[in-house]
C-alpha positions in Angstrom: 14.7 23.6 19.2 17.3 22.0 16.9 17.4 22.8 13.2 16.0 20.1 11.0 17.6 19.5 7.6 16.5 17.5 4.7 18.8 15.6 2.3 19.6 18.7 0.3 20.8 20.6 3.5 17.9 23.0 3.4 16.8 24.1 6.9 13.2 23.2 7.2 12.7 24.7 10.7 9.8 23.4 12.6 8.4 21.5 9.7 10.4 18.4 10.7 8.5 18.5 14.1 5.1 18.8 12.5 3.1 15.6 12.2 1.1 16.8 9.3 4.3 17.7 7.4 5.8 14.3 8.1 2.6 12.5 7.1 2.5 14.5 3.9 6.1 13.7 3.0 5.5 10.0 3.6 2.2 10.1 1.6 4.0 11.8 -1.3 6.7 9.1 -1.4 4.1 6.3 -1.1 1.7 7.8 -3.6 4.4 8.4 -6.2 5.3 4.7 -6.2 1.7 3.7 -6.0 0.9 5.9 -9.1 3.7 4.3 -11.0 2.4 0.8 -10.3 -1.2 1.9 -11.2 0.1 3.5 -14.5 1.8 0.2 -15.4 -1.7 -1.4 -14.9 -3.3 1.3 -17.1 -5.3 3.1 -14.5 -4.9 6.0 -12.1 -4.9 5.5 -8.3 -8.4 7.0 -8.2 -9.7 4.5 -10.8 -8.1 1.7 -8.9 -10.0 2.8 -5.8 -13.3 2.6 -7.8 -12.4 -0.9 -9.0 -11.5 -2.0 -5.5 -14.8 -0.9 -4.0 -16.8 -2.5 -6.9 -14.8 -5.7 -6.6 -15.5 -5.9 -2.8 -19.1 -4.7 -3.2 -20.6 -5.8 -6.5 -23.9 -4.2 -7.2 -23.3 -0.9 -5.4 -24.7 2.1 -7.1 -22.4 4.7 -8.6 -23.7 7.1 -5.9 -22.8 4.6 -3.1 -19.3 4.1 -4.5 -18.8 7.9 -4.8 -19.9 8.3 -1.2 -17.6 5.6 0.1 -14.6 7.2 -1.7 -15.6 10.8 -0.7 -16.0 11.9 -4.3 -18.8 13.7 -6.0 -21.2 12.0 -8.3 -20.0 13.8 -11.4 -16.5 12.7 -10.9 -17.8 9.1 -10.4 -19.6 9.2 -13.7 -16.4 10.2 -15.5 -14.5 7.5 -13.7 -17.0 4.8 -14.5 -17.2 6.0 -18.1 -13.4 5.5 -18.4 -13.5 2.1 -16.7 -16.3 1.0 -19.0 -14.2 2.0 -22.0 -11.4 -0.1 -20.6 -14.0 -2.9 -20.2 -13.2 -3.4 -16.6 -16.5 -2.4 -15.1 -20.1 -2.5 -16.4 -23.2 -0.7 -15.4 -26.4 -2.6 -14.8 -29.8 -1.5 -13.8 -30.0 -1.2 -10.0 -32.5 -3.6 -8.4 -34.2 -1.1 -6.1 -34.0 2.1 -8.2 -34.6 2.2 -12.0 -32.9 5.6 -12.1 -29.6 4.3 -10.7 -26.9 2.1 -12.1 -25.3 -0.7 -10.1 -21.7 -1.5 -10.9 -19.9 -4.8 -11.3 -16.6 -6.0 -12.7 -16.6 -7.5 -16.1 -14.9 -10.9 -16.6 -11.9 -8.9 -18.0 -12.1 -6.7 -14.9 -12.0 -9.6 -12.6 -9.0 -11.1 -14.3 -7.3 -7.7 -14.3 -8.0 -7.3 -10.6 -6.1 -10.5 -9.7 -2.9 -9.1 -11.4 -3.4 -5.6 -10.0 -3.9 -6.9 -6.4 -0.7 -9.0 -6.7 1.3 -6.0 -8.0 0.0 -3.6 -5.5 0.7 -5.9 -2.6 4.3 -6.1 -3.9 4.4 -2.3 -3.9 3.1 -2.2 -0.3 5.7 -4.8 0.8 8.5 -2.5 -0.4 7.4 0.1 2.1 6.7 -2.4 4.9 10.2 -3.8 4.5 11.4 -0.4 5.8 9.7 -1.0 9.1 10.8 -3.1 12.0 8.8 -6.2 13.0 5.5 -5.1 14.7 5.7 -1.6 13.4 3.3 -2.2 10.5 0.4 -3.0 12.8 1.3 -0.1 15.1 1.5 2.3 12.2 -1.8 1.2 10.7 -3.5 1.5 14.1 -2.0 5.0 14.7 -3.0 6.2 11.2 -6.6 4.9 11.7 -6.9 6.8 15.0 -5.5 10.0 13.4 -7.9 9.7 10.5 -10.9 9.6 12.9 -9.6 12.4 15.1 -9.9 15.5 12.9 -13.7 15.5 13.1 -13.3 16.1 16.9 -10.7 18.9 16.5 -12.0 22.4 16.2 
């Protein structure tokens, strides 16, 4: 097995051959730039995820949004509280359950979203520009398959 070296000439051994390690390194590079873009927009990546789900699914309950993002309800309450303070999201009484709140973007939130989406697509394009034609679709397909697979691995 050949020795793998990173930019700083540190021997990383088999790490360079491990898919999980390579995925994590790519995720760190991507997430760092994504976090910077979100910070410029005044939110964290996690808050943007909440806004995206609410934008695409107005009227979902906080619990449904939390479930779709794989977060717990208490974290969702804190996220929605912050987004309400920023006047990007509002809680409304849920139609089918008086104990729950449905979420929707405010008018300010809808306007904010248009700019956020534009800037985040620009961010994405910077990474896609590193790929050869056709590799984007291949990469997205492979990542989707890998994301489904862990539940089948023991």
